[in-house]
BABAKOL-25153 format. One record per residue (C-alpha): residue in three letters; x, y, z; residue number from 0. Coordinates in nm, 3 decimals. Example, Ala and Ser with C-alpha at 12.3 -4.5 7.8 and 13.67 -1.06 7.14 Angstrom:
rest: ALA; X: 1.230; Y: -0.450; Z: 0.780; nr: 0
rest: SER; X: 1.367; Y: -0.106; Z: 0.714; nr: 1
END
This chain:
rest: UNK; X: -6.066; Y: -1.920; Z: 4.593; nr: 0
rest: UNK; X: -6.220; Y: -2.244; Z: 4.485; nr: 1
rest: UNK; X: -6.424; Y: -2.423; Z: 4.748; nr: 2
rest: UNK; X: -6.414; Y: -2.798; Z: 4.793; nr: 3
rest: UNK; X: -6.718; Y: -2.964; Z: 4.641; nr: 4
rest: UNK; X: -7.004; Y: -2.975; Z: 4.891; nr: 5
rest: UNK; X: -6.806; Y: -2.772; Z: 5.143; nr: 6
rest: UNK; X: -6.889; Y: -2.444; Z: 5.313; nr: 7
rest: UNK; X: -6.517; Y: -2.368; Z: 5.335; nr: 8
rest: UNK; X: -6.245; Y: -2.264; Z: 5.093; nr: 9
rest: UNK; X: -5.958; Y: -2.503; Z: 5.024; nr: 10
rest: UNK; X: -5.719; Y: -2.350; Z: 5.278; nr: 11
rest: UNK; X: -5.974; Y: -2.363; Z: 5.561; nr: 12
rest: UNK; X: -6.064; Y: -2.721; Z: 5.462; nr: 13
rest: UNK; X: -5.698; Y: -2.825; Z: 5.479; nr: 14
rest: UNK; X: -5.659; Y: -2.664; Z: 5.821; nr: 15
rest: UNK; X: -5.973; Y: -2.841; Z: 5.945; nr: 16
rest: UNK; X: -5.830; Y: -3.176; Z: 5.829; nr: 17
rest: UNK; X: -5.525; Y: -3.114; Z: 6.049; nr: 18
rest: UNK; X: -5.737; Y: -3.009; Z: 6.347; nr: 19
rest: UNK; X: -5.918; Y: -3.208; Z: 6.614; nr: 20
rest: UNK; X: -6.252; Y: -3.128; Z: 6.452; nr: 21
rest: UNK; X: -6.435; Y: -3.256; Z: 6.148; nr: 22
rest: UNK; X: -6.572; Y: -3.020; Z: 5.887; nr: 23
rest: UNK; X: -6.926; Y: -3.105; Z: 6.005; nr: 24
rest: UNK; X: -6.835; Y: -3.023; Z: 6.366; nr: 25
rest: UNK; X: -6.691; Y: -2.687; Z: 6.261; nr: 26
rest: UNK; X: -7.010; Y: -2.616; Z: 6.064; nr: 27
rest: UNK; X: -7.218; Y: -2.705; Z: 6.371; nr: 28
rest: UNK; X: -7.008; Y: -2.485; Z: 6.601; nr: 29
rest: UNK; X: -7.039; Y: -2.195; Z: 6.356; nr: 30
rest: UNK; X: -7.412; Y: -2.259; Z: 6.327; nr: 31
rest: UNK; X: -7.455; Y: -2.266; Z: 6.706; nr: 32
rest: UNK; X: -7.263; Y: -1.937; Z: 6.734; nr: 33
rest: UNK; X: -7.481; Y: -1.788; Z: 6.458; nr: 34
rest: UNK; X: -7.176; Y: -1.744; Z: 6.233; nr: 35
rest: UNK; X: -7.296; Y: -1.974; Z: 5.956; nr: 36
rest: UNK; X: -7.646; Y: -2.040; Z: 5.837; nr: 37
rest: UNK; X: -7.652; Y: -2.386; Z: 5.695; nr: 38
rest: UNK; X: -7.902; Y: -2.667; Z: 5.686; nr: 39
rest: UNK; X: -7.780; Y: -3.011; Z: 5.776; nr: 40
rest: UNK; X: -7.918; Y: -3.314; Z: 5.595; nr: 41
rest: UNK; X: -7.923; Y: -3.522; Z: 5.914; nr: 42
rest: UNK; X: -8.189; Y: -3.613; Z: 6.167; nr: 43
rest: UNK; X: -8.256; Y: -3.384; Z: 6.459; nr: 44
rest: UNK; X: -8.118; Y: -3.641; Z: 6.704; nr: 45
rest: UNK; X: -7.797; Y: -3.684; Z: 6.506; nr: 46
rest: UNK; X: -7.756; Y: -3.308; Z: 6.483; nr: 47
rest: UNK; X: -7.786; Y: -3.260; Z: 6.859; nr: 48
rest: UNK; X: -7.551; Y: -3.555; Z: 6.921; nr: 49
rest: UNK; X: -7.298; Y: -3.376; Z: 6.696; nr: 50
rest: UNK; X: -7.360; Y: -3.050; Z: 6.889; nr: 51
rest: UNK; X: -7.280; Y: -3.234; Z: 7.213; nr: 52
rest: UNK; X: -6.966; Y: -3.396; Z: 7.068; nr: 53
rest: UNK; X: -6.849; Y: -3.060; Z: 6.932; nr: 54
rest: UNK; X: -6.907; Y: -2.891; Z: 7.267; nr: 55
rest: UNK; X: -6.709; Y: -3.165; Z: 7.447; nr: 56
rest: UNK; X: -6.420; Y: -3.126; Z: 7.202; nr: 57
rest: UNK; X: -6.417; Y: -2.748; Z: 7.257; nr: 58
rest: UNK; X: -6.414; Y: -2.796; Z: 7.633; nr: 59
rest: UNK; X: -6.127; Y: -3.047; Z: 7.605; nr: 60
rest: UNK; X: -5.939; Y: -2.805; Z: 7.378; nr: 61
rest: UNK; X: -5.976; Y: -2.520; Z: 7.629; nr: 62
rest: UNK; X: -5.862; Y: -2.744; Z: 7.917; nr: 63
rest: UNK; X: -5.564; Y: -2.853; Z: 7.705; nr: 64
rest: UNK; X: -5.465; Y: -2.492; Z: 7.634; nr: 65
rest: UNK; X: -5.495; Y: -2.403; Z: 8.004; nr: 66
rest: UNK; X: -5.288; Y: -2.709; Z: 8.102; nr: 67
rest: UNK; X: -5.016; Y: -2.651; Z: 7.842; nr: 68
rest: UNK; X: -4.999; Y: -2.281; Z: 7.924; nr: 69
rest: UNK; X: -4.999; Y: -2.345; Z: 8.300; nr: 70
rest: UNK; X: -4.717; Y: -2.599; Z: 8.277; nr: 71
rest: UNK; X: -4.507; Y: -2.366; Z: 8.065; nr: 72
rest: UNK; X: -4.526; Y: -2.587; Z: 7.756; nr: 73
rest: UNK; X: -4.722; Y: -2.330; Z: 7.559; nr: 74
rest: UNK; X: -4.519; Y: -2.009; Z: 7.591; nr: 75
rest: UNK; X: -4.621; Y: -1.645; Z: 7.536; nr: 76
rest: UNK; X: -4.437; Y: -1.643; Z: 7.201; nr: 77
rest: UNK; X: -4.640; Y: -1.949; Z: 7.096; nr: 78
rest: UNK; X: -4.961; Y: -1.768; Z: 7.188; nr: 79
rest: UNK; X: -4.845; Y: -1.472; Z: 6.977; nr: 80
rest: UNK; X: -4.783; Y: -1.701; Z: 6.677; nr: 81
rest: UNK; X: -5.127; Y: -1.861; Z: 6.723; nr: 82
rest: UNK; X: -5.291; Y: -1.519; Z: 6.749; nr: 83
rest: UNK; X: -5.118; Y: -1.386; Z: 6.436; nr: 84
rest: UNK; X: -5.199; Y: -1.698; Z: 6.237; nr: 85
rest: UNK; X: -5.561; Y: -1.677; Z: 6.354; nr: 86
rest: UNK; X: -5.581; Y: -1.317; Z: 6.233; nr: 87
rest: UNK; X: -5.441; Y: -1.423; Z: 5.896; nr: 88
rest: UNK; X: -5.691; Y: -1.709; Z: 5.871; nr: 89
rest: UNK; X: -5.973; Y: -1.462; Z: 5.936; nr: 90
rest: UNK; X: -5.848; Y: -1.253; Z: 5.642; nr: 91
rest: UNK; X: -5.795; Y: -1.558; Z: 5.420; nr: 92
rest: UNK; X: -6.144; Y: -1.686; Z: 5.498; nr: 93
rest: UNK; X: -6.297; Y: -1.363; Z: 5.366; nr: 94
rest: UNK; X: -6.078; Y: -1.318; Z: 5.059; nr: 95
rest: UNK; X: -5.988; Y: -1.489; Z: 4.737; nr: 96
rest: UNK; X: -5.651; Y: -1.661; Z: 4.712; nr: 97
rest: UNK; X: -5.526; Y: -1.780; Z: 4.376; nr: 98
rest: UNK; X: -5.532; Y: -2.162; Z: 4.369; nr: 99
rest: UNK; X: -5.161; Y: -2.172; Z: 4.284; nr: 100
rest: UNK; X: -5.089; Y: -1.979; Z: 4.610; nr: 101
rest: UNK; X: -5.294; Y: -2.206; Z: 4.834; nr: 102
rest: UNK; X: -5.015; Y: -2.460; Z: 4.884; nr: 103
rest: UNK; X: -4.769; Y: -2.183; Z: 4.970; nr: 104
rest: UNK; X: -5.006; Y: -2.048; Z: 5.235; nr: 105
rest: UNK; X: -5.056; Y: -2.395; Z: 5.388; nr: 106
rest: UNK; X: -4.679; Y: -2.457; Z: 5.382; nr: 107
rest: UNK; X: -4.607; Y: -2.131; Z: 5.569; nr: 108
rest: UNK; X: -4.876; Y: -2.204; Z: 5.828; nr: 109
rest: UNK; X: -4.750; Y: -2.560; Z: 5.875; nr: 110
rest: UNK; X: -4.390; Y: -2.444; Z: 5.911; nr: 111
rest: UNK; X: -4.479; Y: -2.182; Z: 6.174; nr: 112
rest: UNK; X: -4.689; Y: -2.430; Z: 6.373; nr: 113
rest: UNK; X: -4.419; Y: -2.697; Z: 6.362; nr: 114
rest: UNK; X: -4.158; Y: -2.440; Z: 6.464; nr: 115
rest: UNK; X: -4.371; Y: -2.335; Z: 6.762; nr: 116
rest: UNK; X: -4.421; Y: -2.703; Z: 6.857; nr: 117
rest: UNK; X: -4.057; Y: -2.807; Z: 6.834; nr: 118
rest: UNK; X: -3.933; Y: -2.995; Z: 7.138; nr: 119
END
């Protein structure tokens, strides 16, 4: 799969990141902090650690949001199953090559499943 120019991620992962609460840089920093990505960052040490702090706060807020939504019955067990299955597929996609002409189909399926799980 073709990677976006200057990106550590393939096109599908980059598109998912754009729809997430995180920036690509924040995902890189989280992966770096978890020793899942070795990457150098062309920013000052202070800016890097400020980004680490912002990323950590976003992760904490995300976890609290999941707990809240799950506790209030908004996020149901079936929704968790969909999230888990999609996460497993993303793990596979991240480590494999997808033909560029199939990328949009993959994103469309993921988007449809997420929107279906989020219907109100």
